[in-house]
Every structure is written in C-alpha cells, then in structure tokens.
C-alpha positions as CSV (number, residue, x, y, z in Angstrom):
1,X,-6.4,-23.6,1.4
2,X,-6.6,-20.0,2.8
3,X,-9.4,-17.6,2.3
4,X,-9.2,-15.4,-0.6
5,X,-11.2,-12.3,-1.3
6,X,-11.6,-9.7,-4.1
7,X,-12.2,-5.9,-3.8
8,X,-13.9,-4.8,-7.1
9,X,-13.6,-1.4,-8.1
10,X,-15.1,0.8,-10.7
11,X,-12.3,3.1,-11.9
12,X,-11.9,6.8,-10.9
13,X,-13.9,9.7,-12.4
14,X,-12.8,10.4,-15.9
15,X,-13.3,12.8,-18.9
16,X,-16.3,11.2,-20.3
17,X,-18.1,13.0,-23.3
18,X,-21.8,13.3,-23.2
19,X,-23.9,10.9,-25.2
20,X,-21.4,8.4,-26.0
21,X,-22.4,5.0,-24.9
22,X,-19.1,3.0,-25.7
23,X,-16.9,2.5,-22.6
24,X,-13.9,1.9,-24.9
25,X,-12.9,5.6,-24.5
26,X,-9.2,6.6,-24.2
27,X,-9.6,9.4,-21.8
28,X,-7.8,9.9,-18.4
29,X,-8.8,10.4,-15.1
30,X,-9.8,13.7,-13.6
31,X,-8.0,15.2,-10.7
32,X,-11.0,14.0,-8.7
33,X,-10.5,10.5,-10.1
34,X,-7.0,10.4,-9.1
35,X,-7.9,11.6,-5.5
36,X,-10.6,9.1,-5.2
37,X,-7.9,6.3,-6.2
38,X,-5.5,7.4,-3.7
39,X,-8.2,7.6,-1.0
40,X,-9.4,4.0,-1.6
41,X,-5.8,2.6,-1.4
42,X,-5.8,3.7,2.4
43,X,-9.2,2.6,2.9
44,X,-8.5,-1.0,1.5
45,X,-5.2,-1.1,3.4
46,X,-7.0,-0.2,6.7
47,X,-9.7,-2.5,6.2
48,X,-7.3,-5.3,5.4
49,X,-5.3,-4.8,8.5
50,X,-8.2,-4.9,10.6
51,X,-9.5,-8.2,9.3
52,X,-6.1,-9.9,9.2
53,X,-6.0,-10.1,5.4
54,X,-2.8,-9.7,3.3
55,X,-3.3,-7.5,0.4
56,X,-1.9,-9.3,-2.7
57,X,0.9,-7.5,-4.6
58,X,-0.7,-8.1,-8.0
59,X,-3.5,-5.5,-8.8
60,X,-5.4,-6.7,-11.7
61,X,-6.9,-3.9,-14.0
62,X,-8.9,-3.5,-17.4
63,X,-6.4,-2.2,-20.1
64,X,-8.7,0.8,-20.6
65,X,-6.8,4.0,-19.7
66,X,-8.9,5.1,-16.9
67,X,-9.1,1.7,-15.0
68,X,-5.1,1.3,-15.6
69,X,-4.5,4.8,-14.3
70,X,-6.7,3.9,-11.2
71,X,-4.7,0.9,-10.4
72,X,-1.4,2.7,-11.0
73,X,-2.5,5.4,-8.4
74,X,-3.7,2.6,-5.8
75,X,-0.4,0.7,-6.3
76,X,1.8,3.8,-5.7
77,X,-0.2,4.9,-2.7
78,X,-0.3,1.4,-1.2
79,X,3.5,1.1,-1.5
80,X,3.9,4.6,0.1
81,X,1.9,3.6,3.2
82,X,3.0,-0.1,3.6
83,X,6.5,-0.1,2.2
84,X,5.8,-2.9,0.0
85,X,6.0,-3.2,-3.7
86,X,2.8,-3.6,-6.0
87,X,2.6,-4.6,-9.4
88,X,-0.1,-3.5,-12.0
89,X,-1.3,-6.3,-14.5
90,X,-3.5,-5.5,-17.3
91,X,-6.2,-7.9,-18.7
92,X,-8.5,-7.2,-21.8
93,X,-10.9,-9.7,-20.0
94,X,-11.9,-6.8,-17.5
95,X,-12.7,-4.2,-20.1
96,X,-16.1,-2.9,-20.2
97,X,-18.8,-4.1,-22.7
98,X,-17.5,-3.5,-26.3
99,X,-19.7,-2.0,-29.2
100,X,-17.4,-3.3,-31.8
101,X,-17.3,-1.2,-35.0
102,X,-19.5,1.4,-33.3
103,X,-17.0,2.0,-30.6
104,X,-17.0,5.7,-29.4
105,X,-19.8,6.8,-31.6
106,X,-22.6,8.8,-30.0
107,X,-26.1,7.4,-29.5
108,X,-27.5,9.4,-32.2
109,X,-24.7,8.3,-34.6
110,X,-25.2,4.7,-33.7
111,X,-28.9,4.9,-34.4
112,X,-28.2,6.6,-37.8
113,X,-25.7,3.9,-38.7
114,X,-28.3,1.0,-38.0
115,X,-30.9,2.9,-39.7
116,X,-29.0,3.3,-42.8
117,X,-28.2,-0.5,-43.0
118,X,-30.9,-2.4,-44.7
119,X,-30.0,-5.4,-43.0
120,X,-31.1,-4.4,-39.6
121,X,-34.1,-3.1,-37.8
122,X,-34.1,0.2,-36.3
123,X,-32.9,0.3,-32.7
124,X,-35.5,0.1,-29.7
125,X,-35.5,2.6,-27.1
126,X,-33.2,1.8,-24.1
127,X,-31.2,-0.9,-26.0
128,X,-28.1,0.4,-24.2
129,X,-29.4,-1.0,-20.9
130,X,-30.7,-4.3,-22.0
131,X,-28.6,-7.2,-20.7
132,X,-29.1,-9.7,-23.5
133,X,-28.9,-7.1,-26.4
134,X,-25.9,-6.9,-28.8
135,X,-25.5,-4.5,-31.7
136,X,-25.6,-6.3,-35.0
137,X,-22.0,-5.1,-35.8
138,X,-18.5,-6.7,-36.0
139,X,-17.0,-7.0,-32.6
140,X,-20.0,-6.0,-30.6
141,X,-21.0,-7.9,-27.4
142,X,-23.9,-8.0,-24.9
143,X,-23.5,-6.9,-21.3
144,X,-24.2,-10.5,-20.5
145,X,-21.3,-11.7,-22.6
146,X,-18.9,-8.8,-21.0
147,X,-20.0,-10.0,-17.6
148,X,-19.3,-13.7,-18.5
149,X,-15.6,-13.0,-19.5
150,X,-15.1,-10.9,-16.3
151,X,-16.7,-13.5,-14.0
152,X,-14.4,-16.2,-15.8
153,X,-11.4,-13.8,-15.0
154,X,-12.3,-13.5,-11.4
155,X,-13.1,-17.3,-11.0
156,X,-9.9,-18.4,-12.5
157,X,-7.7,-15.9,-11.0
158,X,-9.0,-16.2,-7.4
159,X,-8.7,-20.0,-7.7
160,X,-4.9,-19.6,-8.8
161,X,-4.3,-17.2,-6.0
162,X,-5.9,-19.4,-3.4
163,X,-3.5,-22.2,-4.4
164,X,-0.7,-20.1,-3.5
165,X,-1.7,-18.5,-0.3
166,X,-1.3,-19.6,3.2
167,X,-3.0,-16.7,4.9
168,X,-6.1,-14.9,4.0
169,X,-5.5,-12.7,1.1
170,X,-7.3,-9.6,-0.7
171,X,-6.8,-9.2,-4.4
172,X,-7.7,-5.6,-5.8
173,X,-9.3,-5.6,-9.1
174,X,-10.2,-2.3,-11.1
175,X,-12.8,-2.5,-13.8
176,X,-16.0,-1.0,-15.1
177,X,-19.6,-0.8,-13.7
178,X,-21.9,-2.5,-16.1
179,X,-19.4,-5.3,-16.8
180,X,-18.9,-6.0,-13.0
181,X,-22.5,-6.0,-12.2
182,X,-23.1,-8.6,-14.9
183,X,-20.2,-10.7,-13.6
184,X,-21.9,-10.6,-10.2
185,X,-25.0,-12.0,-11.9
186,X,-22.8,-14.9,-13.5
187,X,-21.3,-15.3,-10.0
188,X,-24.5,-15.7,-8.3
189,X,-24.2,-12.5,-6.4
190,X,-27.0,-10.6,-8.1
191,X,-30.2,-11.6,-9.9
192,X,-30.6,-10.5,-13.3
193,X,-33.8,-8.3,-12.6
194,X,-31.5,-6.4,-10.0
195,X,-28.9,-5.4,-12.2
196,X,-30.5,-2.3,-13.8
197,X,-31.4,-0.9,-10.4
198,X,-27.7,-0.8,-9.4
199,X,-24.7,1.0,-10.4
200,X,-21.3,1.4,-8.9
201,X,-19.6,4.5,-7.1
202,X,-16.3,5.5,-8.7
203,X,-13.4,4.1,-6.5
204,X,-15.9,2.5,-3.7
205,X,-15.0,-1.3,-3.2
206,X,-17.3,-4.2,-3.1
207,X,-15.6,-7.2,-1.4
208,X,-16.5,-10.8,-2.3
209,X,-15.0,-13.9,-1.0
210,X,-14.1,-16.9,-3.1
211,X,-14.7,-20.5,-1.9
212,X,-13.4,-23.6,-3.9
213,X,-16.3,-25.8,-3.3
214,X,-19.1,-23.2,-2.4
215,X,-21.0,-20.0,-3.6
216,X,-19.2,-16.7,-3.8
217,X,-20.0,-14.8,-0.7
218,X,-20.6,-10.9,-0.4
219,X,-18.4,-9.5,2.6
220,X,-18.6,-5.7,2.4
221,X,-19.6,-2.7,0.4
222,X,-22.7,-1.6,-1.3
223,X,-24.0,-1.1,-4.8
224,X,-25.2,2.4,-5.9
225,X,-29.1,2.2,-6.1
226,X,-30.4,4.0,-9.1
227,X,-33.9,4.9,-10.7
228,X,-35.0,2.2,-13.4
229,X,-35.2,5.0,-15.9
230,X,-31.5,5.9,-15.9
231,X,-29.0,4.5,-18.6
232,X,-26.7,1.7,-17.7
233,X,-23.0,2.8,-17.3
C-alpha cells in the first residue's frame, strides 16, 4: 500500500461580515482570496514534484461557497500548470461548525434569542470558542462534533485512496479553520488545550500522512499562532 498524504487548506479570504460567528455564510472569495488559491496550487505542485508525490485528481472541499471556489481555482491552476485534469468533489462533512437555527445571526442577535427563551440560561462570555459548547437550538453542533465529522471524512477517504494507489499520493482538501483544528485533535495531531492557541492562514497548507496501522503524522506546514483572548474562527 502506497503512502498517502493530505494537504488541508483553510479556504481563501472572503467577504465576511463583522460580528457574525456562523461560518455557514454564502459569500464569495475576494480578489485576494482568488490570488491566494492560485498561488497555493503552484506551491503544492512544486512540493509534490520535489517529494515524488503524485497529486490526486480529486480535490475534496466543503460545500460552502468560499471553500468550493477555492477548490475550483486550485483545480484550474493545477490543470494549467500540469496539463492534467482535476475534479472538485463537494462534501457537507467538510463544512464548518454549524449553529443550526441561529445560522448567520450576529453575536448580539444570538445572545438576544437565547435570553428571550425561558428554557435556556444566558450565554456565557466566550461561548463561541469553547470546544465542547453547543447552542441549545435545533441543528446546532459543537466544535468537537464538527471536528469529529471532518476527521471521519479524512480517515475514510484517505483509507480508500490508499487502497487504490501504487505510488505516494497527495490529496488536497479545502475546509475551514475551526473544524480542521478540531479534526486534528480527533486524529491525534493536536492536544485539546492547544486548539485555542492556533488558527490557520488562508490558503496555507498543512500536510499530514495517513498510515493504515499507525498514527497520523505531521509532514509539513505550520499553524497560525494566536492570542488566547482571540475568538475562534
């Protein structure tokens, strides 16, 4: 069984409104986000050629627009450079943590919604960054739950890829910062206490290696370090 690797990417910069914690936003990439997506395609291809990895033709992405656009730009740029065809495949499992019926409300609006409902206690400060916290609303999930579904997708899709490969192969996956960091915890690549001190740069890859009978292994790329007081994104 050949070695398989995954380059996880946080989508490119996009038009994110201020004060809205939900990541299920339908906004597109900015010009800077498109440029970063083109840049990272060339960087990944150059790294793969230097290491002797084949870049898999299937690029996996979240179904959210900013991630899908990032993957589309990467696929087009890889095709232009390499002369090969690349296919973007969308998966709900790679989406960011969902806030359910509070999706796309502002922080103040969410606090007012919870305060007006007699069934729920008021929200505590910093709830958005607490890994185990889940809004008491239909469809909401915690960051740990989001990370678990991302980790499951990575685990199962890399295992399937490994069964088909006869040479070292790199899979590109485009997702979202918080869900990917919590996936790293579930895969044994980050400690739970380390998550809030880390973020991800837009379109800067972190590369992990998957092993059938062993732990996941960090190969390349760095987390963005952040102040503990910053909100999780």
